N, C-alpha and C positions, 0 to 999 in steps of 0.2 A: 574524286568522281565527277566525269562529266554530266552535263545536263543533256540525256538522250531523250528523244521523242519519237514517236511513231505517228506518221501521217497517212490517212487514208486518202489514194488519189483516184480510185474508181470504186464505184458501188457504194451501199450504205449499210455497213454491219450495225446489227443491233448491239446493246450493251452485252449481252452474253458472248456473243462472237468476238467482240473486242477484247473482252476479259479473258477469253480462251489465248487469243494470239499473244496477249502481253504476258499472260502466264507461260505460254511455251518459250517466248524470247527469254523471259527472267531465268527459267529452268536452264535453258541452254548455256546462258552467260554464268550462272552459278556452277554449272559443272565444268565449264572451261577453266574457271578460277580455282577449282578444287584439285585439279589434275595437276601433280609435280612434274617439274620439267625432267625428264629422264636423260641421264648421261648415256652418250653412245657406247656402244659395245665395244670391249677391248679388241676384238678382232677386226674393229672397224678404224681403229686409231692409227692412221698413217704414219705417225711419228717414229713407229716401231721399225718401219723399213729403212730408216735413215742411219747409215753408219757414222760413227764418229760425232764429232759436234755438229750441230744443224745449223752451221753457218753457211750462208749462200754467198758466193762470189759473183759480183757483177762483170759485166763484159761479154764479149764474143764467146770466150770459152768456159762460160760459167756452167754450161750443162756438163763439160768433161769433169769438172772437180766436184760436182755435186753429190755424187756417190762415193767418193774417196775420203776416207777419215783421216 
């Protein structure tokens, strides 16, 4: 874990305001850490649109052979 810090650059917050800010930042960080990374939906998977093996051919005519299996 990195040493994160908060710096007040303008104004003079009192202890309660600063504590509320830090609590909000910590709450947000904890919520982001708890969210599992979701896998993309099956209908968004572009690999299903490729026919045959998904080997690409390099060269000027590579686009011609990209959809042939």
